[in-house]
C-alpha positions in Angstrom: -27.1 -37.4 22.5 -24.7 -35.8 20.0 -21.4 -36.1 21.7 -18.8 -33.3 21.9 -17.0 -34.0 18.8 -20.0 -33.6 16.8 -21.0 -30.6 18.4 -17.6 -28.9 17.9 -17.6 -30.2 14.2 -21.1 -28.5 13.6 -20.1 -25.4 15.3 -17.0 -25.3 13.1 -19.1 -25.5 9.9 -21.4 -22.9 10.9 -18.6 -20.3 11.7 -16.8 -21.3 8.4 -19.9 -20.9 6.4 -20.8 -17.5 8.3 -17.2 -15.9 7.6 -17.4 -17.3 3.9 -20.7 -15.3 3.7 -19.3 -12.3 5.4 -16.3 -12.0 3.0 -18.5 -12.7 -0.2 -20.9 -9.8 1.3 -17.8 -7.4 1.3 -17.0 -8.5 -2.2 -20.4 -7.7 -3.5 -20.6 -4.4 -1.6 -17.1 -3.5 -3.1 -18.6 -4.0 -6.5 -21.1 -1.4 -5.8 -18.6 1.2 -4.6 -19.4 0.6 -0.8 -17.8 -1.4 2.1 -18.4 -2.9 5.6 -15.4 -1.1 6.9 -15.5 2.7 7.1 -11.9 3.1 8.8 -9.0 4.6 6.9 -7.1 1.6 8.0 -9.0 -0.6 5.3 -8.2 1.7 2.6 -4.6 1.8 3.6 -4.3 -1.9 3.8 -5.9 -2.3 0.5 -3.8 0.4 -1.4 -0.9 -1.9 -0.8 -2.1 -5.1 -2.0 0.1 -6.0 -5.0 -2.8 -7.2 -7.3 -5.5 -5.2 -5.5 -7.8 -5.4 -2.8 -9.9 -8.0 -4.7 -7.1 -10.6 -4.4 -7.0 -10.3 -0.6 -10.7 -10.7 -0.5 -10.6 -13.7 -2.8 -8.0 -15.4 -0.8 -10.0 -15.0 2.5 -13.2 -16.1 0.8 -11.2 -19.2 -0.6 -9.7 -20.1 2.9 -13.3 -20.0 4.6 -15.0 -21.9 1.6 -12.3 -24.6 1.8 -12.7 -24.8 5.4 -16.5 -25.2 5.2 -16.3 -27.6 2.2 -13.7 -30.1 4.2 -15.8 -29.8 7.3 -18.6 -31.0 5.4 -16.6 -33.7 3.6 -15.1 -34.7 7.1 -18.6 -35.2 8.5 -19.4 -38.1 5.8 -15.9 -39.4 5.3 -14.0 -39.0 8.5 -10.5 -39.3 6.8 -7.4 -38.2 8.8 -6.2 -36.7 5.5 -9.0 -34.1 5.7 -8.3 -33.2 9.3 -4.9 -32.6 8.3 -5.8 -30.2 5.4 -8.1 -28.2 7.8 -5.4 -27.9 10.5 -2.8 -26.9 7.7 -5.1 -24.1 6.3 -5.6 -23.0 10.0 -2.0 -22.8 10.7 -1.2 -21.0 7.8 -4.2 -18.6 8.1 -3.2 -17.6 11.9 0.3 -17.0 10.6 -1.0 -14.5 7.9 -3.2 -12.8 10.5 -0.2 -12.3 12.6 1.3 -10.3 9.7 -2.0 -8.4 9.0 -2.4 -7.7 12.8 1.2 -6.4 13.1 0.9 -4.5 10.2 -2.1 -2.6 11.5 -0.7 -2.2 14.8 3.0 -1.1 14.0 2.9 0.1 10.5 -0.3 1.8 9.6 -1.1 2.4 13.1 -4.9 2.3 12.7 -7.9 0.1 12.6 -9.2 -2.0 9.7 -12.7 -3.3 11.0 -12.7 -5.8 8.2 -9.4 -7.2 9.1 -10.3 -7.5 12.6 -13.5 -9.3 12.1 -11.8 -11.7 9.6 -9.1 -12.3 12.6 -11.9 -13.0 15.0 -13.4 -15.7 12.9 -10.2 -17.3 12.1 -9.0 -17.4 15.8 -12.7 -18.7 16.7 -12.4 -21.5 14.2 -9.0 -22.4 15.5 -10.3 -22.7 19.2 -12.9 -24.8 18.3 -10.6 -27.2 16.6 -8.1 -27.1 19.5 -11.4 -27.9 21.8 -12.3 -30.7 19.5 -8.9 -32.2 20.3 -6.8 -31.0 17.4 -3.8 -30.0 19.4 -1.7 -29.1 16.2 -3.6 -26.3 15.6 -1.7 -24.8 18.5 1.3 -24.4 16.2 -0.8 -21.7 14.2 -1.2 -19.5 17.4 2.6 -20.0 17.8 3.2 -18.8 14.3 0.7 -15.8 14.8 2.6 -14.5 17.8 6.0 -14.9 16.1 4.8 -13.0 13.0 3.0 -10.3 15.2 6.4 -9.8 17.2 8.4 -9.6 13.9 6.4 -6.8 12.7 7.2 -4.8 16.0 11.0 -5.6 15.6 11.4 -4.7 11.9 11.2 -0.9 11.3 9.0 0.5 8.6 10.6 2.3 5.7 12.3 5.4 6.8 13.6 3.9 10.1 12.0 4.8 13.3 9.6 7.8 13.1 8.5 9.7 16.0 5.2 11.4 15.2 3.7 13.9 17.6 1.1 11.7 19.7 -0.6 14.6 21.5 -1.2 16.6 18.4 -4.5 16.3 16.5 -3.4 17.7 13.2 -0.1 17.6 11.7 0.9 19.3 8.8 4.0 18.2 6.8 5.6 20.9 4.5 8.5 21.8 2.4 10.5 25.3 2.7 10.2 25.6 -1.0 6.8 24.7 -1.3 4.7 27.8 -2.1 1.5 26.1 -1.3 2.6 24.9 2.0 3.5 28.7 3.0 -0.1 29.6 1.5 -1.5 26.9 4.1 0.5 27.7 7.1 -0.1 31.6 6.5 -4.1 31.0 6.2 -3.9 28.7 9.2 -2.3 31.3 11.1 -4.6 34.1 10.3 -7.6 31.9 11.3 -5.8 30.8 14.3 -6.4 27.0 13.6 -4.0 25.0 15.9 -1.8 22.5 13.6 1.6 20.9 14.5 3.9 21.9 11.5 6.8 19.3 10.7 9.4 19.7 7.9 9.1 16.9 5.3 12.8 16.2 4.9 12.9 14.0 8.0 9.7 12.1 7.1 9.7 11.7 3.6 10.5 8.0 3.5 7.8 7.5 5.9 5.3 9.3 3.9 6.2 7.3 0.9 5.8 4.3 2.6 2.4 5.4 3.1 1.8 6.0 -0.5 2.3 9.9 -0.2 4.7 11.8 -2.3 3.5 15.4 -2.3 2.9 18.2 0.2 1.3 19.8 1.9 0.1 17.0 3.5 -2.2 16.9 6.7 -2.3 13.8 9.1 -5.5 13.8 11.1 -4.2 12.1 14.1 -7.4 10.5 15.7 -7.0 8.3 18.8 -8.5 5.2 17.0 -7.6 5.9 13.1 -5.6 8.2 11.1 -5.9 9.6 7.5 -4.2 11.8 5.3 -5.3 14.6 3.0 -2.9 16.1 0.4 -3.1 19.5 -1.4 -3.8 22.9 -0.2 -7.5 23.2 -0.9 -8.5 19.7 0.3 -6.3 20.7 3.7 -8.2 24.1 4.5 -11.5 22.9 3.3 -11.4 20.1 5.7 -9.6 22.2 8.7 -12.3 25.0 8.3 -15.0 22.8 8.2 -13.5 21.0 11.6 -13.2 24.5 13.2 -16.8 25.5 12.5 -18.0 22.0 13.6 -15.9 22.7 17.1 -17.4 26.3 17.7 -20.8 25.1 17.2 -20.6 22.2 19.4 -19.0 24.6 21.9 -21.9 27.0 21.8 -24.4 24.4 22.0 -22.8 23.2 25.1 -22.5 26.4 27.0 -26.2 27.2 25.9 -27.2 24.2 27.9 -25.3 25.4 31.2 -24.0 22.0 31.8 -22.2 22.2 34.9 -19.7 19.9 33.3 -19.6 21.9 30.1 -15.8 22.0 30.5 -15.4 18.2 30.4 -17.3 17.7 27.0 -15.2 15.5 24.5 -14.6 16.6 20.9 -16.8 15.1 18.3 -15.4 12.4 16.2 -13.6 13.9 13.4 -14.4 11.0 11.0 -18.2 12.1 11.1 -17.1 15.2 9.6 -17.3 15.7 5.5 -14.0 14.9 3.8 -13.4 16.3 0.5 -13.2 13.8 -2.2 -9.9 13.1 -4.0 -11.2 15.3 -6.9 -12.3 18.2 -5.1 -9.4 20.1 -3.2 -6.3 18.4 -4.4 -3.9 21.1 -5.4 -2.5 20.1 -8.9 0.8 21.7 -8.3 1.9 19.9 -5.1 5.5 19.6 -4.5 7.1 16.1 -4.5 8.6 15.0 -1.2 12.3 15.5 -0.9 
Protein backbone atom coordinates (compact mmCIF):
# COMPACT_ATOMS: atom_id res chain seq x y z
CA UNK A 1 0.00 0.00 0.00
CA UNK A 2 1.35 3.41 -0.98
CA UNK A 3 2.00 5.56 2.09
CA UNK A 4 0.61 9.04 2.38
CA UNK A 5 3.92 10.75 1.57
CA UNK A 6 4.23 8.94 -1.77
CA UNK A 7 0.59 9.69 -2.56
CA UNK A 8 1.10 13.42 -2.02
CA UNK A 9 4.31 13.32 -4.06
CA UNK A 10 2.48 11.76 -7.01
CA UNK A 11 -0.38 14.22 -6.71
CA UNK A 12 2.08 17.12 -6.58
CA UNK A 13 3.85 15.88 -9.70
CA UNK A 14 0.58 15.43 -11.58
CA UNK A 15 -0.68 18.93 -10.75
CA UNK A 16 2.69 20.52 -11.59
CA UNK A 17 2.75 18.82 -15.00
CA UNK A 18 -0.87 19.83 -15.66
CA UNK A 19 -0.10 23.45 -14.76
CA UNK A 20 2.98 23.51 -17.01
CA UNK A 21 0.92 22.12 -19.91
CA UNK A 22 -1.77 24.74 -19.24
CA UNK A 23 0.71 27.62 -19.47
CA UNK A 24 2.35 26.10 -22.55
CA UNK A 25 -1.08 25.86 -24.18
CA UNK A 26 -1.65 29.57 -23.59
CA UNK A 27 1.74 30.38 -25.12
CA UNK A 28 0.89 28.35 -28.23
CA UNK A 29 -2.57 29.93 -28.49
CA UNK A 30 -1.04 33.40 -28.20
CA UNK A 31 1.20 32.63 -31.17
CA UNK A 32 -2.00 32.15 -33.21
CA UNK A 33 -3.61 35.33 -31.87
CA UNK A 34 -5.94 33.52 -29.45
CA UNK A 35 -6.14 33.16 -25.68
CA UNK A 36 -7.69 31.06 -22.95
CA UNK A 37 -8.73 34.25 -21.17
CA UNK A 38 -11.46 36.37 -22.74
CA UNK A 39 -11.60 38.99 -19.98
CA UNK A 40 -10.28 42.52 -20.37
CA UNK A 41 -8.26 42.10 -17.17
CA UNK A 42 -5.94 39.68 -19.00
CA UNK A 43 -5.16 42.33 -21.62
CA UNK A 44 -4.66 45.04 -19.00
CA UNK A 45 -2.28 42.86 -17.00
CA UNK A 46 -0.34 41.86 -20.12
CA UNK A 47 0.08 45.39 -21.47
CA UNK A 48 1.98 46.52 -18.37
CA UNK A 49 4.54 43.71 -18.50
CA UNK A 50 7.89 45.47 -19.05
CA UNK A 51 9.15 42.85 -21.50
CA UNK A 52 5.78 41.83 -22.93
CA UNK A 53 3.23 39.26 -21.87
CA UNK A 54 5.37 36.39 -23.20
CA UNK A 55 7.89 37.07 -20.43
CA UNK A 56 5.18 36.50 -17.81
CA UNK A 57 4.06 33.26 -19.48
CA UNK A 58 7.63 31.97 -19.68
CA UNK A 59 8.21 32.70 -16.00
CA UNK A 60 5.04 30.78 -15.12
CA UNK A 61 5.97 27.89 -17.36
CA UNK A 62 9.50 27.85 -15.93
CA UNK A 63 8.16 27.74 -12.36
CA UNK A 64 5.79 24.83 -12.99
CA UNK A 65 8.31 22.96 -15.14
CA UNK A 66 10.95 23.34 -12.41
CA UNK A 67 8.52 22.05 -9.79
CA UNK A 68 7.67 19.04 -11.96
CA UNK A 69 11.33 18.32 -12.69
CA UNK A 70 12.32 18.58 -9.03
CA UNK A 71 9.38 16.38 -8.02
CA UNK A 72 10.59 13.67 -10.43
CA UNK A 73 14.16 13.99 -9.19
CA UNK A 74 12.99 13.80 -5.59
CA UNK A 75 11.20 10.51 -6.21
CA UNK A 76 14.52 8.87 -7.09
CA UNK A 77 17.13 10.78 -5.10
CA UNK A 78 15.29 11.79 -1.93
CA UNK A 79 17.69 14.62 -1.12
CA UNK A 80 16.82 17.30 1.46
CA UNK A 81 18.32 19.92 -0.88
CA UNK A 82 15.68 19.12 -3.52
CA UNK A 83 12.93 19.46 -0.93
CA UNK A 84 14.28 22.89 0.04
CA UNK A 85 14.38 24.04 -3.59
CA UNK A 86 10.74 23.01 -4.06
CA UNK A 87 9.76 24.90 -0.92
CA UNK A 88 11.73 27.97 -1.99
CA UNK A 89 10.02 28.09 -5.41
CA UNK A 90 6.58 27.77 -3.83
CA UNK A 91 7.24 30.50 -1.25
CA UNK A 92 8.47 32.93 -3.91
CA UNK A 93 5.61 31.98 -6.24
CA UNK A 94 2.98 32.56 -3.54
CA UNK A 95 4.44 36.01 -2.81
CA UNK A 96 4.24 36.81 -6.54
CA UNK A 97 0.64 35.57 -6.65
CA UNK A 98 -0.16 37.95 -3.79
CA UNK A 99 1.08 40.79 -6.00
CA UNK A 100 -0.90 39.70 -9.07
CA UNK A 101 -4.12 39.10 -7.13
CA UNK A 102 -3.76 42.44 -5.34
CA UNK A 103 -3.09 44.19 -8.63
CA UNK A 104 -6.25 42.73 -10.14
CA UNK A 105 -8.38 43.42 -7.08
CA UNK A 106 -7.26 46.95 -6.20
CA UNK A 107 -5.60 48.43 -9.31
CA UNK A 108 -7.22 46.98 -12.43
CA UNK A 109 -10.38 45.95 -10.55
CA UNK A 110 -11.38 43.29 -13.03
CA UNK A 111 -10.93 39.59 -13.69
CA UNK A 112 -7.97 37.90 -15.38
CA UNK A 113 -9.13 34.31 -15.82
CA UNK A 114 -5.66 33.07 -16.71
CA UNK A 115 -4.15 34.69 -13.59
CA UNK A 116 -6.86 33.21 -11.35
CA UNK A 117 -6.28 29.70 -12.73
CA UNK A 118 -2.52 30.00 -12.22
CA UNK A 119 -3.19 31.24 -8.70
CA UNK A 120 -5.36 28.18 -8.07
CA UNK A 121 -2.65 25.83 -9.34
CA UNK A 122 0.01 27.42 -7.14
CA UNK A 123 -2.16 27.40 -4.03
CA UNK A 124 -3.16 23.77 -4.62
CA UNK A 125 0.47 22.71 -5.04
CA UNK A 126 1.39 24.53 -1.83
CA UNK A 127 -1.45 22.90 0.10
CA UNK A 128 -0.28 19.47 -1.10
CA UNK A 129 3.21 20.19 0.23
CA UNK A 130 1.85 21.33 3.59
CA UNK A 131 -0.23 18.15 3.87
CA UNK A 132 2.90 16.18 3.01
CA UNK A 133 4.56 17.63 6.10
CA UNK A 134 6.51 20.56 4.58
CA UNK A 135 5.41 23.23 7.06
CA UNK A 136 7.92 25.78 5.72
CA UNK A 137 5.56 26.38 2.79
CA UNK A 138 3.26 28.19 5.24
CA UNK A 139 5.71 31.09 5.00
CA UNK A 140 4.60 31.43 1.39
CA UNK A 141 0.98 31.86 2.42
CA UNK A 142 2.05 34.53 4.91
CA UNK A 143 3.94 36.31 2.12
CA UNK A 144 0.89 36.07 -0.15
CA UNK A 145 -1.35 37.73 2.43
CA UNK A 146 1.25 40.42 3.22
CA UNK A 147 1.83 41.40 -0.41
CA UNK A 148 -1.90 41.33 -1.16
CA UNK A 149 -2.53 43.64 1.80
CA UNK A 150 0.19 46.05 0.65
CA UNK A 151 -1.53 46.36 -2.72
CA UNK A 152 -4.60 47.55 -0.83
CA UNK A 153 -2.66 50.01 1.31
CA UNK A 154 -0.66 51.59 -1.52
CA UNK A 155 -2.82 53.82 -3.71
CA UNK A 156 -2.55 53.63 -7.50
CA UNK A 157 -1.03 56.46 -9.54
CA UNK A 158 -3.17 59.55 -9.18
CA UNK A 159 -4.22 58.84 -5.62
CA UNK A 160 -7.55 57.60 -4.40
CA UNK A 161 -10.01 57.69 -7.31
CA UNK A 162 -13.73 57.28 -6.75
CA UNK A 163 -15.44 56.02 -9.90
CA UNK A 164 -19.25 55.85 -10.08
CA UNK A 165 -19.93 52.25 -9.11
CA UNK A 166 -23.61 52.35 -10.05
CA UNK A 167 -23.07 53.67 -13.58
CA UNK A 168 -22.80 51.17 -16.41
CA UNK A 169 -21.21 53.62 -18.86
CA UNK A 170 -18.84 56.45 -17.88
CA UNK A 171 -17.54 58.96 -20.42
CA UNK A 172 -14.33 60.85 -19.70
CA UNK A 173 -14.24 64.15 -21.61
CA UNK A 174 -12.37 67.43 -21.86
CA UNK A 175 -14.05 70.83 -22.15
CA UNK A 176 -11.67 71.77 -24.97
CA UNK A 177 -12.19 68.55 -26.94
CA UNK A 178 -14.54 69.03 -29.89
CA UNK A 179 -14.87 65.27 -30.36
CA UNK A 180 -16.05 64.94 -26.75
CA UNK A 181 -18.71 67.60 -27.40
CA UNK A 182 -19.86 65.78 -30.53
CA UNK A 183 -20.12 62.48 -28.64
CA UNK A 184 -22.11 64.00 -25.78
CA UNK A 185 -24.42 65.83 -28.21
CA UNK A 186 -25.20 62.65 -30.15
CA UNK A 187 -25.73 60.62 -26.98
CA UNK A 188 -28.13 63.29 -25.75
CA UNK A 189 -30.04 63.23 -29.04
CA UNK A 190 -30.31 59.44 -28.96
CA UNK A 191 -31.17 59.53 -25.24
CA UNK A 192 -28.40 57.10 -24.29
CA UNK A 193 -27.70 57.33 -20.55
CA UNK A 194 -23.99 57.84 -19.91
CA UNK A 195 -22.29 59.38 -16.87
CA UNK A 196 -19.99 62.28 -17.87
CA UNK A 197 -16.75 62.94 -15.96
CA UNK A 198 -14.40 65.82 -16.73
CA UNK A 199 -10.97 64.28 -17.32
CA UNK A 200 -8.92 66.74 -15.27
CA UNK A 201 -9.48 64.92 -11.98
CA UNK A 202 -8.94 61.49 -13.56
CA UNK A 203 -6.07 62.02 -16.00
CA UNK A 204 -3.45 60.42 -13.71
CA UNK A 205 -5.70 57.42 -13.16
CA UNK A 206 -6.33 56.99 -16.89
CA UNK A 207 -2.64 57.31 -17.69
CA UNK A 208 -1.89 54.59 -15.14
CA UNK A 209 -4.26 52.41 -17.18
CA UNK A 210 -2.39 53.22 -20.39
CA UNK A 211 -4.96 55.78 -21.64
CA UNK A 212 -3.85 59.28 -22.64
CA UNK A 213 -6.66 60.62 -24.83
CA UNK A 214 -10.32 61.56 -24.73
CA UNK A 215 -13.12 60.92 -25.31
CA UNK A 216 -12.77 57.62 -23.45
CA UNK A 217 -15.66 55.40 -22.42
CA UNK A 218 -15.44 53.11 -19.39
CA UNK A 219 -17.75 50.10 -19.67
CA UNK A 220 -18.32 49.44 -15.98
CA UNK A 221 -19.63 45.88 -15.92
CA UNK A 222 -20.14 44.06 -12.62
CA UNK A 223 -17.35 41.54 -13.21
CA UNK A 224 -15.04 43.27 -15.66
CA UNK A 225 -14.19 46.66 -17.08
CA UNK A 226 -12.85 47.81 -20.40
CA UNK A 227 -12.16 51.10 -22.14
CA UNK A 228 -12.94 52.49 -25.58
CA UNK A 229 -11.21 55.59 -26.92
CA UNK A 230 -12.30 57.75 -29.87
CA UNK A 231 -15.58 59.25 -31.01
CA UNK A 232 -16.44 56.66 -33.67
CA UNK A 233 -15.56 53.66 -31.49
CA UNK A 234 -17.64 54.95 -28.56
CA UNK A 235 -20.71 55.81 -30.61
CA UNK A 236 -20.59 52.56 -32.56
CA UNK A 237 -20.38 50.57 -29.35
CA UNK A 238 -23.09 52.44 -27.43
CA UNK A 239 -25.52 52.47 -30.35
CA UNK A 240 -24.98 48.74 -30.74
CA UNK A 241 -25.63 48.25 -27.02
CA UNK A 242 -28.82 50.31 -27.20
CA UNK A 243 -30.15 48.25 -30.10
CA UNK A 244 -29.37 45.05 -28.19
CA UNK A 245 -31.25 46.36 -25.15
CA UNK A 246 -34.30 47.35 -27.20
CA UNK A 247 -34.37 43.98 -28.94
CA UNK A 248 -34.13 42.17 -25.61
CA UNK A 249 -36.93 44.30 -24.16
CA UNK A 250 -39.26 43.60 -27.08
CA UNK A 251 -38.64 39.87 -26.90
CA UNK A 252 -39.27 39.84 -23.20
CA UNK A 253 -42.56 41.73 -23.46
CA UNK A 254 -43.71 39.59 -26.36
CA UNK A 255 -43.51 36.49 -24.20
CA UNK A 256 -45.85 38.15 -21.69
CA UNK A 257 -43.70 36.83 -18.90
CA UNK A 258 -45.25 37.84 -15.56
CA UNK A 259 -41.76 38.62 -14.34
CA UNK A 260 -40.84 40.63 -17.45
CA UNK A 261 -39.88 43.57 -15.29
CA UNK A 262 -37.26 41.53 -13.49
CA UNK A 263 -35.24 40.32 -16.45
CA UNK A 264 -31.52 41.04 -16.29
CA UNK A 265 -29.59 42.95 -18.90
CA UNK A 266 -27.54 40.86 -21.31
CA UNK A 267 -23.83 40.56 -20.74
CA UNK A 268 -22.27 43.54 -22.45
CA UNK A 269 -19.14 41.55 -23.25
CA UNK A 270 -21.17 39.44 -25.68
CA UNK A 271 -21.69 42.47 -27.92
CA UNK A 272 -19.25 43.19 -30.73
CA UNK A 273 -16.49 45.57 -29.71
CA UNK A 274 -14.95 47.71 -32.46
CA UNK A 275 -11.37 46.82 -33.23
CA UNK A 276 -8.62 49.29 -32.51
CA UNK A 277 -8.41 50.19 -36.22
CA UNK A 278 -12.13 50.65 -36.91
CA UNK A 279 -13.42 53.50 -34.83
CA UNK A 280 -10.54 55.23 -33.07
CA UNK A 281 -10.64 58.95 -33.75
CA UNK A 282 -7.24 60.06 -34.97
CA UNK A 283 -7.64 63.57 -33.57
CA UNK A 284 -8.31 62.72 -29.92
CA UNK A 285 -7.20 65.22 -27.34
CA UNK A 286 -4.46 64.20 -24.93
CA UNK A 287 -5.51 64.03 -21.27
CA UNK A 288 -4.58 67.17 -19.39
